[in-house]
MARNULUM-927467 format. One line per field, with one value per residue (C-alpha): residue in three letters; x, y, z. Coordinates in steps of 0.5 Angstrom, whole numbers, plus 500, padded with zeros to 3 digits. Layout:
N
type: ala ...
x: X ...
y: Y ...
z: Z ...
***
This chain:
590
type: met met phe leu phe pro gln pro arg ser val glu asn leu glu gly thr leu val leu pro val gly ala ala asp ala asp leu val thr phe phe arg arg val arg asp gly glu ser gly ile arg val glu lys asp ala ala leu glu arg glu glu tyr arg ile glu val gly glu asp ala val val leu thr val ser cys asp glu gly leu phe arg ala val thr thr leu gln gln met leu lys thr thr gly gly gln val pro arg val arg ile his asp arg pro glu leu lys arg arg gly tyr met leu asp ile ser arg gly lys met pro arg val glu thr ile lys thr met ile asp phe leu ala ala leu lys tyr asn glu phe gln leu tyr met glu gly asp cys phe lys tyr ala ala tyr pro glu glu thr ala asp phe asp cys leu thr pro glu asp ile arg glu leu asp gly tyr cys arg glu arg phe ile asp leu val pro asn gln asn ser phe gly his met tyr thr trp leu lys lys pro ala phe his his leu gly leu phe glu gly asp glu val pro ser thr leu asn pro leu leu pro glu ser phe gln phe ile cys asn leu tyr ala ser leu leu pro cys phe ser ser gly tyr val asn ile gly leu asp glu ala tyr gly leu gly arg tyr gln ile glu glu tyr cys arg glu lys gly lys asp val val phe met glu trp leu asn lys leu ser asp his ile arg ser thr tyr gly lys lys val met phe trp ala asp met ile tyr asn tyr pro gln ser tyr ser met val pro lys asp ala val ala leu glu trp gly tyr glu leu ile gln ser gln arg met thr asp his cys ile ala tyr arg asn ala gly val arg tyr tyr val cys pro ser thr asn thr his gly ser leu ala gly arg met asp val thr thr phe asn ile arg thr cys gly glu leu ala ser glu tyr gly ala glu gly leu leu leu thr asp trp gly asp gly gly his ala gln ser trp val trp ser met asn pro ile ala leu ala gly gln tyr gly trp asn pro gly pro arg gln asp gly glu ser phe lys ala tyr phe ile arg asn ala glu arg phe val asp asp trp phe phe gly gly val his val ser arg leu leu tyr arg met ala asn tyr tyr leu leu glu pro glu arg val his val cys thr met ser ala lys glu ile asn leu pro val ser gln thr lys tyr ala his leu phe asp ile arg asp ser gly asp asp phe tyr phe asp asn val thr asp tyr val arg arg val met glu asp ile glu thr leu asp phe asp glu asn trp lys arg glu ile arg leu ala ser arg leu ile arg phe gly ser glu leu cys lys val lys leu his pro glu thr ser arg glu glu ala his ala leu ala asp glu val asp ser met leu pro glu phe glu asp leu trp lys lys arg asn tyr glu lys gly met glu lys phe tyr thr thr leu ile ser arg arg asp glu leu arg ala leu
x: 463 468 472 473 477 476 468 466 460 456 457 451 452 450 449 455 463 469 475 481 489 491 498 497 495 501 505 506 500 504 506 499 497 501 500 492 494 498 493 497 493 486 482 479 479 474 474 468 470 464 467 471 479 478 472 471 466 468 464 465 461 460 467 471 472 471 474 471 475 476 484 490 488 482 484 490 484 480 486 487 480 481 487 484 478 483 487 481 478 483 482 474 471 464 460 459 458 462 461 466 469 472 468 474 478 485 486 493 497 503 509 513 520 523 523 526 525 527 525 530 528 526 522 518 517 513 509 507 505 500 497 496 493 488 487 490 493 497 503 507 513 513 520 523 530 536 532 534 540 539 544 543 546 550 554 548 547 554 556 550 545 539 534 538 535 536 532 526 526 526 520 517 517 515 509 507 507 502 498 500 502 508 507 513 512 517 514 516 514 512 516 523 526 531 534 533 537 543 547 548 540 538 537 532 527 522 525 527 533 536 530 531 526 521 518 521 521 517 519 526 528 533 528 524 531 532 526 527 533 530 525 530 534 527 522 525 526 518 513 507 503 503 507 505 508 506 505 502 503 507 507 511 506 504 510 517 520 514 509 508 507 502 498 498 496 493 496 491 494 501 500 496 502 507 502 501 508 511 505 507 514 512 507 512 518 516 509 506 500 501 497 498 495 489 489 492 486 480 479 479 474 475 482 479 478 486 487 490 485 489 491 489 487 488 483 486 484 485 481 474 472 476 473 466 468 470 463 463 470 468 462 465 471 465 461 468 470 476 479 480 482 480 486 485 491 493 494 500 504 504 501 506 500 495 488 484 477 479 482 476 472 476 477 470 468 473 471 463 464 469 463 458 461 465 472 477 481 483 490 491 497 502 507 513 513 517 523 518 518 512 513 509 506 501 499 497 490 488 491 487 481 482 483 476 473 477 474 467 465 458 452 452 453 447 448 449 453 460 461 464 464 469 473 473 474 480 483 482 485 492 492 492 497 502 501 499 492 493 488 493 490 484 489 493 486 485 492 492 486 490 490 482 485 489 486 486 485 491 490 493 497 497 499 504 507 508 511 517 518 518 524 522 522 517 510 505 504 502 495 492 494 499 501 500 493 492 489 493 497 490 490 497 497 491 494 500 496 492 498 501 495 494 501 501 495 499 505 501 500 505 507 513 518 520 513 512 518 516 509 513 517 511 508 514 515 508 508 515 511 505 510 514 507 507 514 512 506 511 518 520 518 520 527 527 522 526 532 528 525 532 534 529 531 538 534 530 536 539 532 530 537 536 529 530 536 532 528 530 537 541 540 534 534 538 532 528 534 537 530 530 538 536 530 534 539 534 531 538 539 533
y: 529 523 521 514 511 506 507 502 497 499 505 506 513 513 519 522 522 518 521 517 518 520 519 511 513 517 511 507 502 496 499 501 494 490 495 493 486 485 489 495 500 500 498 491 486 480 474 471 465 466 473 472 473 481 482 486 490 497 499 506 505 510 508 503 501 494 491 484 480 472 473 478 479 482 486 489 492 494 498 501 504 506 509 514 515 517 522 525 527 529 523 525 520 519 514 509 502 499 493 492 487 487 486 482 477 480 487 489 494 492 497 496 496 494 499 505 507 502 504 503 499 505 508 501 501 508 505 499 503 507 501 498 504 503 496 493 486 484 488 486 488 487 484 483 484 488 490 484 480 473 468 464 470 475 478 481 486 486 493 497 497 494 490 484 477 480 486 482 478 485 487 481 481 488 486 480 485 489 483 484 478 480 476 475 477 475 475 469 469 476 482 479 484 486 479 477 483 480 476 470 470 472 465 464 468 468 473 473 477 482 483 484 479 480 473 467 461 456 450 450 446 452 457 453 452 459 461 456 459 466 462 459 465 469 465 463 470 470 467 468 462 465 468 472 469 474 471 477 480 475 477 472 467 464 467 466 459 456 459 452 448 453 453 445 445 452 458 458 450 452 458 453 448 453 456 449 447 453 452 444 446 452 448 441 445 451 449 456 457 462 468 470 476 473 477 471 467 471 471 463 461 454 454 456 448 448 453 450 449 453 458 465 469 477 480 487 493 500 504 506 501 495 497 496 489 486 485 479 476 476 472 467 466 465 460 456 456 460 464 471 478 484 489 497 501 508 510 514 511 514 521 523 525 520 521 521 521 515 512 513 510 504 503 504 499 494 494 493 488 484 484 482 477 473 476 474 480 487 488 496 496 501 501 504 504 509 509 511 518 519 521 516 522 521 514 516 518 512 507 511 510 503 501 504 500 493 494 497 498 501 501 500 507 510 513 520 521 518 516 523 522 516 520 526 522 519 525 528 521 523 530 528 522 526 533 535 536 541 541 538 532 536 540 534 531 537 537 530 531 536 531 533 539 535 534 527 521 516 509 509 515 522 526 531 525 520 526 526 519 519 523 530 527 522 525 519 514 507 508 512 519 523 530 533 532 536 542 548 551 552 546 545 553 551 545 549 555 550 546 552 555 549 549 556 554 549 553 557 551 550 542 537 541 534 532 539 539 532 535 542 537 533 540 542 536 536 543 541 535 540 545 540 538 545 544 538 541 546 545 549 556 553 554 559 555 549 552 555 548 545 550 547 540 543 546 540 535 536 537 530 527 529 528 521 519 521 515 510 507 510 504 505 513 513 510 517 521 519 520 527 528 525 530 536 534 534 540 544 540 544
z: 543 543 537 536 529 526 528 533 531 537 542 547 551 558 563 566 566 569 571 569 570 562 564 563 556 554 554 548 546 547 554 556 554 558 564 563 562 568 572 573 571 575 569 570 565 565 560 556 552 547 544 538 538 536 539 546 550 554 559 563 569 575 578 574 567 565 559 557 552 550 549 549 542 543 549 545 540 547 549 543 543 550 549 544 549 554 549 546 552 557 562 563 559 558 561 555 553 547 543 537 533 526 520 516 519 516 515 511 508 503 502 495 498 491 486 489 496 502 508 514 520 524 519 518 525 525 520 524 530 525 523 530 532 526 528 522 523 517 514 508 505 497 495 488 488 491 497 502 504 501 504 497 493 498 492 489 495 498 495 499 505 505 510 513 516 523 521 519 525 529 525 526 533 533 529 534 540 536 534 527 522 518 512 507 500 494 487 484 476 473 476 476 472 477 477 470 468 471 467 471 471 464 462 467 463 457 452 445 442 446 451 458 461 466 467 469 465 469 465 467 473 474 475 480 484 484 487 492 494 495 499 503 505 506 509 516 518 518 524 519 517 510 504 498 492 487 480 478 471 468 461 458 459 453 449 447 449 452 447 444 451 453 446 448 455 456 459 465 466 466 471 475 475 477 483 485 485 489 494 495 496 501 505 505 507 511 513 510 506 499 497 490 485 482 475 471 473 473 466 466 471 469 473 479 481 481 486 492 497 503 498 498 491 492 487 486 482 483 477 477 472 475 482 478 475 482 484 478 481 488 486 482 488 493 488 487 494 493 499 497 499 496 494 493 493 496 488 490 485 478 481 486 491 490 486 492 489 485 491 496 491 490 498 499 494 496 503 502 497 502 507 502 498 504 503 508 508 505 503 501 496 496 490 488 480 476 482 488 487 492 499 504 507 501 503 510 509 504 510 515 511 509 516 517 512 514 521 520 513 515 511 504 500 499 492 494 500 498 505 506 514 513 509 514 520 517 515 523 525 521 523 530 529 525 524 532 530 525 519 514 511 507 503 502 499 495 492 490 486 481 475 475 471 466 459 459 464 465 468 475 474 472 465 469 473 467 463 468 467 459 455 452 445 447 446 446 452 450 447 453 450 446 449 442 442 449 447 449 455 459 462 465 467 471 474 476 479 483 486 487 491 495 497 499 504 507 508 513 517 523 523 522 518 515 513 510 506 503 501 498 494 491 489 486 482 480 477 474 470 468 465 462 458 456 453 449 446 443 443 438 442 449 449 455 459 458 461 467 468 467 473 477 477 479 485 487 487 493 497 494 496 503 504 501 506 512 512 507 505 499 495 490 490 483 480 480 481 474 471 473 471 464 463 465 460 455 457 456 449 447
***
């Protein structure tokens, strides 16, 4: 049976097969598209102006293949499907009629490149090729600071390599060839810690005493000029008509230097003033529309009327409870006439391997809500909290699954199936694309669910991963858990043994060695975190175990460094690297 992913909307099987030269499909997707478009492949292209831009029909007849589209964008999607048909059937294609179009107008993936990993251009191109094969049409690189050569502040990145304007223009062109919109993403209110910790910019933040601020002071003219300088450096490199200006988690809003002003006008009004000020500047200067994270407004529905009419609100939430609350938010945006996306997560940040049961629920919920309540798009987020220790290998299956839900969410969840066929088909696609057809993804799914054996559930992370980022002397994490209340070693012994056994199964498989090394390192880090939890449970009797764990850190560091440098700039590696060294030294001190 022919395997197609994302699953098309309509497939009608006919009698017989047609043998086509599979060699044409062995070319990269863009080359194959150009051959078909230019009439060099023997595949007939017909035009139907009534079809939507990405809509297409494929008919495999008795003696020819006919692709019907309205424009090149639809042809590219058709060719993407046709190439998969040729590769999966070896050129002996079943006669079939396919009629397909996307459910959502915008289907995007966002990668954090600011808080650890900064992938090199060639690494990013690998990601873009994967997105194109999954019919994504939007890609965002999330920026806070120290990841791009801002012309306005060249001294800030003079001492290390990172993305340049020329790199962005190259990636922009690479995306355009694949009908993907590379959207600039520059946070502009909260999450400004990287900039505001620098002496030259510290005064632009909201803070008191010796605090290092993370939120800009929106009342300072200098703050607006600073953001305008960032935009002037970044936005001309992108051809997109959009820019994601962030604005999420502006925790300083309503406090510190602007507390009284916010009390008088309302926090939501102050937020909206900043949003509209930035939107007006970007529209008038660059002709672009803004996107912004919606977490700062969904508790203030009265403020929806102040959202710029051409702006797009990004409704995000990554946990089970947040996913459930999205229904009310989506209805409210729709009723208020606010344009919006839904934004699930790969959930790899804070877990080292993802939490796939939560992730699949989150992606499915967002895909179905987007379809039901009129979202313009779905943007899958991939964050780098805590130094971005996780490998991109753990993002592959969530990206594939979100590609399916953005293109065709299928029938609504029926209450019991969990749409396992979408999950399994996403895994099969990843296995074919990255692992040479070897069945690795199902084992990745299992390893990613290790946290279910832990004694506590933790918001957007796992206990084993979180403990690596906390000092050995610290047992409590916010209001979420205290390791001293975690029972005994039983739970963490189970985690360690479970991850070890899944890794043993993975080791028996023959696939790309670098991917295997990255999976292996993740398994070692998870087991290290799990064993660290045991040391914290009873530090007075764990001296021998602590020294063994310190030795394990010494053993992991060279592998961590080598794997990091294979795909990423060196800058950013020090964030998690120094975290590991700190844990090692604390363990030795025990």
